[in-house]
DOTOR-698934 format. One line per field, with one value per atom (N, C-alpha, C, O, CB): residue number from 1; residue in one letter; atom name; z, y, x. Coordinates in steps of 0.1 Angstrom, whole numbers. Glycine has a CB too. Example, Ala and Ser with C-alpha at 12.3 -4.5 7.8 and 13.67 -1.06 7.14 Angstrom:
2
n	(1/1/1/1/1/2/2/2/2/2)
res	(a/a/a/a/a/s/s/s/s/s)
atom	(N/CA/C/O/CB/N/CA/C/O/CB)
w	(78/78/78/85/90/71/71/79/80/57)
v	(-57/-45/-33/-33/-45/-22/-11/0/11/-6)
u	(132/123/132/142/113/128/137/129/134/141)
***
This chain:
102
n	(1/1/1/1/1/2/2/2/2/2/3/3/3/3/3/4/4/4/4/4/5/5/5/5/5/6/6/6/6/6/7/7/7/7/7/8/8/8/8/8/9/9/9/9/9/10/10/10/10/10/11/11/11/11/11/12/12/12/12/12/13/13/13/13/13/14/14/14/14/14/15/15/15/15/15/16/16/16/16/16/17/17/17/17/17/18/18/18/18/18/19/19/19/19/19/20/20/20/20/20/21/21/21/21/21/22/22/22/22/22/23/23/23/23/23/24/24/24/24/24/25/25/25/25/25/26/26/26/26/26/27/27/27/27/27/28/28/28/28/28/29/29/29/29/29/30/30/30/30/30/31/31/31/31/31/32/32/32/32/32/33/33/33/33/33/34/34/34/34/34/35/35/35/35/35/36/36/36/36/36/37/37/37/37/37/38/38/38/38/38/39/39/39/39/39/40/40/40/40/40/41/41/41/41/41/42/42/42/42/42/43/43/43/43/43/44/44/44/44/44/45/45/45/45/45/46/46/46/46/46/47/47/47/47/47/48/48/48/48/48/49/49/49/49/49/50/50/50/50/50/51/51/51/51/51/52/52/52/52/52/53/53/53/53/53/54/54/54/54/54/55/55/55/55/55/56/56/56/56/56/57/57/57/57/57/58/58/58/58/58/59/59/59/59/59/60/60/60/60/60/61/61/61/61/61/62/62/62/62/62/63/63/63/63/63/64/64/64/64/64/65/65/65/65/65/66/66/66/66/66/67/67/67/67/67/68/68/68/68/68/69/69/69/69/69/70/70/70/70/70/71/71/71/71/71/72/72/72/72/72/73/73/73/73/73/74/74/74/74/74/75/75/75/75/75/76/76/76/76/76/77/77/77/77/77/78/78/78/78/78/79/79/79/79/79/80/80/80/80/80/81/81/81/81/81/82/82/82/82/82/83/83/83/83/83/84/84/84/84/84/85/85/85/85/85/86/86/86/86/86/87/87/87/87/87/88/88/88/88/88/89/89/89/89/89/90/90/90/90/90/91/91/91/91/91/92/92/92/92/92/93/93/93/93/93/94/94/94/94/94/95/95/95/95/95/96/96/96/96/96/97/97/97/97/97/98/98/98/98/98/99/99/99/99/99/100/100/100/100/100/101/101/101/101/101/102/102/102/102/102)
res	(m/m/m/m/m/q/q/q/q/q/f/f/f/f/f/i/i/i/i/i/v/v/v/v/v/y/y/y/y/y/t/t/t/t/t/k/k/k/k/k/k/k/k/k/k/g/g/g/g/g/e/e/e/e/e/p/p/p/p/p/m/m/m/m/m/s/s/s/s/s/m/m/m/m/m/a/a/a/a/a/i/i/i/i/i/v/v/v/v/v/g/g/g/g/g/q/q/q/q/q/i/i/i/i/i/r/r/r/r/r/a/a/a/a/a/l/l/l/l/l/l/l/l/l/l/n/n/n/n/n/a/a/a/a/a/k/k/k/k/k/g/g/g/g/g/l/l/l/l/l/s/s/s/s/s/a/a/a/a/a/q/q/q/q/q/v/v/v/v/v/q/q/q/q/q/f/f/f/f/f/v/v/v/v/v/d/d/d/d/d/d/d/d/d/d/p/p/p/p/p/a/a/a/a/a/l/l/l/l/l/l/l/l/l/l/a/a/a/a/a/m/m/m/m/m/n/n/n/n/n/g/g/g/g/g/i/i/i/i/i/d/d/d/d/d/a/a/a/a/a/t/t/t/t/t/p/p/p/p/p/t/t/t/t/t/v/v/v/v/v/v/v/v/v/v/l/l/l/l/l/d/d/d/d/d/g/g/g/g/g/m/m/m/m/m/p/p/p/p/p/i/i/i/i/i/c/c/c/c/c/q/q/q/q/q/g/g/g/g/g/y/y/y/y/y/v/v/v/v/v/p/p/p/p/p/s/s/s/s/s/r/r/r/r/r/t/t/t/t/t/e/e/e/e/e/l/l/l/l/l/d/d/d/d/d/k/k/k/k/k/a/a/a/a/a/v/v/v/v/v/d/d/d/d/d/r/r/r/r/r/q/q/q/q/q/l/l/l/l/l/r/r/r/r/r/a/a/a/a/a/l/l/l/l/l/n/n/n/n/n/t/t/t/t/t/k/k/k/k/k/e/e/e/e/e/g/g/g/g/g/d/d/d/d/d/s/s/s/s/s/q/q/q/q/q/d/d/d/d/d/k/k/k/k/k/s/s/s/s/s/s/s/s/s/s/l/l/l/l/l/f/f/f/f/f/g/g/g/g/g/r/r/r/r/r/g/g/g/g/g/r/r/r/r/r/r/r/r/r/r)
atom	(N/CA/C/O/CB/N/CA/C/O/CB/N/CA/C/O/CB/N/CA/C/O/CB/N/CA/C/O/CB/N/CA/C/O/CB/N/CA/C/O/CB/N/CA/C/O/CB/N/CA/C/O/CB/N/CA/C/O/CB/N/CA/C/O/CB/N/CA/C/O/CB/N/CA/C/O/CB/N/CA/C/O/CB/N/CA/C/O/CB/N/CA/C/O/CB/N/CA/C/O/CB/N/CA/C/O/CB/N/CA/C/O/CB/N/CA/C/O/CB/N/CA/C/O/CB/N/CA/C/O/CB/N/CA/C/O/CB/N/CA/C/O/CB/N/CA/C/O/CB/N/CA/C/O/CB/N/CA/C/O/CB/N/CA/C/O/CB/N/CA/C/O/CB/N/CA/C/O/CB/N/CA/C/O/CB/N/CA/C/O/CB/N/CA/C/O/CB/N/CA/C/O/CB/N/CA/C/O/CB/N/CA/C/O/CB/N/CA/C/O/CB/N/CA/C/O/CB/N/CA/C/O/CB/N/CA/C/O/CB/N/CA/C/O/CB/N/CA/C/O/CB/N/CA/C/O/CB/N/CA/C/O/CB/N/CA/C/O/CB/N/CA/C/O/CB/N/CA/C/O/CB/N/CA/C/O/CB/N/CA/C/O/CB/N/CA/C/O/CB/N/CA/C/O/CB/N/CA/C/O/CB/N/CA/C/O/CB/N/CA/C/O/CB/N/CA/C/O/CB/N/CA/C/O/CB/N/CA/C/O/CB/N/CA/C/O/CB/N/CA/C/O/CB/N/CA/C/O/CB/N/CA/C/O/CB/N/CA/C/O/CB/N/CA/C/O/CB/N/CA/C/O/CB/N/CA/C/O/CB/N/CA/C/O/CB/N/CA/C/O/CB/N/CA/C/O/CB/N/CA/C/O/CB/N/CA/C/O/CB/N/CA/C/O/CB/N/CA/C/O/CB/N/CA/C/O/CB/N/CA/C/O/CB/N/CA/C/O/CB/N/CA/C/O/CB/N/CA/C/O/CB/N/CA/C/O/CB/N/CA/C/O/CB/N/CA/C/O/CB/N/CA/C/O/CB/N/CA/C/O/CB/N/CA/C/O/CB/N/CA/C/O/CB/N/CA/C/O/CB/N/CA/C/O/CB/N/CA/C/O/CB/N/CA/C/O/CB/N/CA/C/O/CB/N/CA/C/O/CB/N/CA/C/O/CB/N/CA/C/O/CB/N/CA/C/O/CB/N/CA/C/O/CB/N/CA/C/O/CB/N/CA/C/O/CB/N/CA/C/O/CB/N/CA/C/O/CB/N/CA/C/O/CB/N/CA/C/O/CB/N/CA/C/O/CB/N/CA/C/O/CB)
w	(-248/-234/-234/-242/-226/-226/-225/-210/-202/-232/-206/-193/-194/-204/-187/-185/-184/-170/-160/-187/-170/-158/-156/-164/-157/-147/-144/-134/-124/-139/-137/-129/-130/-138/-133/-121/-122/-130/-129/-108/-137/-144/-135/-124/-150/-140/-133/-121/-113/-129/-118/-107/-109/-118/-105/-100/-102/-101/-107/-93/-93/-92/-105/-107/-81/-114/-127/-135/-141/-135/-135/-143/-136/-144/-143/-123/-117/-121/-123/-101/-121/-125/-140/-142/-124/-149/-163/-164/-171/-171/-156/-156/-151/-157/-147/-141/-136/-146/-148/-123/-152/-163/-174/-178/-168/-179/-191/-187/-195/-195/-175/-171/-170/-174/-157/-164/-163/-177/-179/-155/-186/-199/-206/-213/-207/-205/-211/-206/-213/-209/-193/-186/-191/-192/-171/-194/-198/-213/-219/-193/-220/-235/-241/-251/-240/-234/-239/-243/-240/-227/-251/-254/-250/-250/-270/-247/-244/-246/-246/-229/-247/-248/-233/-225/-256/-231/-218/-221/-229/-211/-216/-218/-205/-195/-225/-206/-195/-197/-208/-194/-186/-186/-175/-163/-185/-178/-168/-169/-163/-168/-177/-179/-167/-166/-193/-159/-148/-152/-144/-141/-163/-168/-170/-167/-181/-177/-179/-166/-165/-189/-157/-144/-137/-132/-135/-137/-131/-139/-132/-131/-152/-160/-157/-158/-175/-155/-152/-137/-134/-158/-129/-115/-107/-97/-113/-112/-105/-94/-96/-115/-81/-70/-65/-59/-59/-66/-61/-73/-81/-49/-73/-83/-76/-65/-93/-82/-95/-94/-83/-101/-104/-106/-118/-129/-107/-117/-128/-131/-123/-124/-144/-149/-161/-169/-154/-160/-171/-178/-171/-165/-190/-198/-191/-190/-202/-185/-178/-164/-157/-185/-159/-145/-136/-140/-144/-126/-117/-110/-105/-107/-110/-103/-90/-79/-111/-90/-77/-79/-90/-74/-67/-67/-56/-44/-66/-59/-49/-44/-35/-37/-51/-47/-59/-68/-34/-58/-68/-65/-55/-68/-75/-73/-72/-78/-84/-65/-64/-77/-84/-51/-79/-91/-90/-100/-91/-78/-75/-79/-86/-61/-75/-79/-94/-100/-73/-101/-115/-122/-131/-121/-117/-122/-121/-131/-115/-109/-107/-117/-122/-93/-118/-127/-142/-149/-126/-146/-160/-162/-171/-163/-152/-153/-153/-161/-141/-144/-144/-157/-162/-133/-163/-176/-187/-196/-180/-187/-197/-196/-206/-196/-184/-182/-187/-194/-167/-184/-189/-204/-210/-183/-211/-225/-231/-241/-230/-225/-230/-228/-237/-222/-217/-215/-226/-231/-201/-229/-239/-252/-260/-240/-256/-269/-269/-279/-271/-258/-257/-258/-265/-245/-252/-252/-266/-271/-243/-274/-287/-297/-306/-292/-295/-303/-300/-309/-301/-287/-283/-289/-294/-268/-288/-293/-308/-313/-290/-315/-330/-334/-343/-337/-327/-330/-327/-334/-323/-315/-312/-322/-326/-297/-325/-335/-348/-354/-337/-352/-365/-365/-375/-368/-353/-352/-353/-359/-339/-348/-347/-360/-362/-336/-369/-382/-393/-394/-386/-401/-412/-424/-435/-409)
v	(-208/-204/-190/-186/-213/-181/-168/-164/-164/-158/-159/-154/-139/-133/-158/-132/-117/-114/-119/-110/-106/-102/-87/-78/-104/-83/-70/-64/-71/-68/-53/-48/-33/-27/-54/-27/-13/-12/-21/-6/-1/2/0/5/16/-9/-11/-20/-21/2/-26/-35/-47/-55/-39/-49/-60/-74/-83/-59/-75/-89/-94/-106/-88/-85/-90/-98/-108/-78/-94/-101/-115/-125/-93/-116/-129/-138/-150/-127/-132/-140/-145/-157/-132/-137/-141/-152/-161/-129/-150/-161/-174/-185/-157/-174/-186/-192/-204/-184/-184/-189/-195/-206/-177/-188/-194/-207/-216/-184/-208/-220/-231/-243/-218/-229/-239/-244/-256/-234/-234/-238/-246/-256/-225/-242/-250/-264/-274/-243/-265/-278/-287/-300/-277/-282/-289/-291/-298/-283/-284/-284/-277/-281/-299/-267/-259/-245/-240/-258/-239/-225/-217/-222/-223/-205/-196/-182/-178/-198/-173/-159/-154/-158/-151/-145/-138/-123/-118/-142/-117/-102/-94/-98/-100/-83/-73/-63/-58/-67/-59/-48/-39/-43/-52/-27/-18/-4/5/-17/-3/10/11/3/10/22/24/24/19/37/30/30/16/12/39/7/-7/-15/-23/-13/-12/-19/-15/-24/-14/-3/2/-4/-9/17/-4/-9/-24/-29/-6/-31/-46/-49/-61/-53/-39/-41/-47/-54/-51/-44/-49/-39/-28/-50/-44/-36/-38/-28/-40/-50/-52/-58/-66/-62/-54/-59/-66/-62/-48/-76/-81/-90/-97/-89/-91/-100/-109/-103/-93/-122/-131/-138/-143/-141/-137/-143/-153/-150/-132/-165/-175/-177/-182/-188/-174/-175/-170/-177/-190/-158/-152/-156/-150/-155/-166/-170/-165/-168/-186/-158/-153/-164/-174/-143/-163/-172/-166/-173/-176/-154/-147/-132/-127/-150/-125/-111/-105/-108/-107/-97/-90/-97/-92/-88/-108/-115/-123/-125/-124/-128/-136/-150/-156/-135/-157/-170/-180/-178/-174/-191/-201/-209/-209/-210/-217/-226/-236/-239/-233/-240/-250/-244/-251/-255/-231/-225/-224/-227/-211/-219/-218/-232/-233/-212/-242/-256/-261/-266/-265/-259/-263/-256/-262/-261/-243/-235/-240/-241/-220/-242/-247/-261/-263/-248/-270/-283/-283/-290/-292/-274/-272/-267/-272/-263/-258/-252/-263/-264/-240/-271/-281/-291/-296/-288/-295/-304/-298/-305/-308/-286/-279/-279/-281/-265/-276/-275/-289/-290/-270/-299/-313/-317/-325/-323/-313/-317/-310/-317/-313/-298/-291/-297/-299/-276/-301/-308/-321/-325/-310/-329/-342/-340/-348/-349/-330/-327/-324/-329/-316/-316/-312/-324/-325/-300/-332/-344/-354/-360/-351/-356/-365/-360/-368/-366/-347/-342/-344/-348/-327/-341/-343/-357/-360/-337/-366/-381/-386/-394/-389/-381/-385/-380/-387/-381/-367/-361/-368/-371/-346/-372/-379/-393/-397/-380/-399/-413/-413/-422/-419/-402/-401/-398/-400/-392/-393/-388/-398/-403/-375/-402/-411/-406/-412/-425)
u	(580/580/586/595/589/581/586/587/577/577/599/601/601/606/614/594/595/601/595/581/611/617/614/620/633/605/602/612/614/587/618/629/629/623/642/638/641/654/662/641/656/668/680/681/668/690/702/701/711/707/690/689/698/696/674/708/718/712/717/729/701/695/690/689/684/686/680/690/686/675/702/712/715/717/726/714/715/704/706/716/692/680/682/679/667/686/687/698/696/691/709/719/713/716/730/705/699/689/689/692/682/672/679/676/663/690/697/704/704/707/710/717/707/710/724/695/685/680/679/673/678/673/684/680/670/696/707/708/710/721/706/707/696/698/707/684/673/672/663/660/681/681/669/664/681/664/653/657/668/642/648/650/637/626/653/639/628/632/644/624/623/625/627/619/614/636/638/637/645/651/627/625/626/621/611/633/633/623/621/648/616/607/611/610/592/617/622/616/620/637/605/599/589/580/591/590/581/566/558/584/563/549/544/532/548/552/548/547/538/558/556/555/542/535/567/538/526/514/504/525/514/503/501/490/506/512/511/509/509/523/507/505/517/515/493/529/541/544/548/553/543/546/560/566/536/566/579/588/583/579/600/610/621/624/615/627/623/611/609/635/604/592/595/598/579/594/596/583/576/607/580/568/571/580/558/565/567/554/545/573/553/541/528/518/539/530/519/516/508/506/524/522/534/546/521/531/542/550/544/537/563/572/576/575/584/580/584/582/580/599/582/580/588/585/565/598/606/618/625/597/622/634/639/632/632/651/657/653/655/673/646/641/653/663/631/651/661/661/651/659/671/672/660/654/685/657/646/633/625/646/630/618/616/606/617/627/627/625/617/640/632/630/616/611/640/610/596/587/577/592/589/580/581/571/583/593/595/589/582/610/591/585/570/563/590/564/550/545/534/546/552/547/549/540/556/559/561/550/544/575/546/535/522/514/533/520/507/507/497/507/518/519/517/510/532/522/521/506/501/530/500/486/477/468/481/480/472/473/463/476/485/488/480/474/503/481/474/459/452/477/454/439/435/424/435/442/438/439/431/447/449/450/439/433/464/436/425/412/404/424/409/396/395/384/395/406/405/403/395/417/410/408/394/388/419/389/375/365/356/372/367/358/359/348/362/371/372/366/361/387/367/361/346/340/366/340/325/319/307/321/326/321/324/335/326/314/316/309/309/312)
***
């Protein structure tokens, strides 16, 4: 899992977001990368209009405000379900493929 926090240099809300992300991950016993992007050129290149913007594995969580703990929790749970579904799909496909060949 990777969080990206798009922000402006010195924006105090960003540290609050990182604190919330870390507390949530600790509570769930998870680890993830948390990356800051505060380069104006990168913000423009990624189409970021409002800061802070929080993205989890490519999916935006919020834009222009500090997300609540509930929003972060729901986003993490949704991503975990998606990852588990992908793993299950790949295991199912390989086992079906293996059964059909002799």
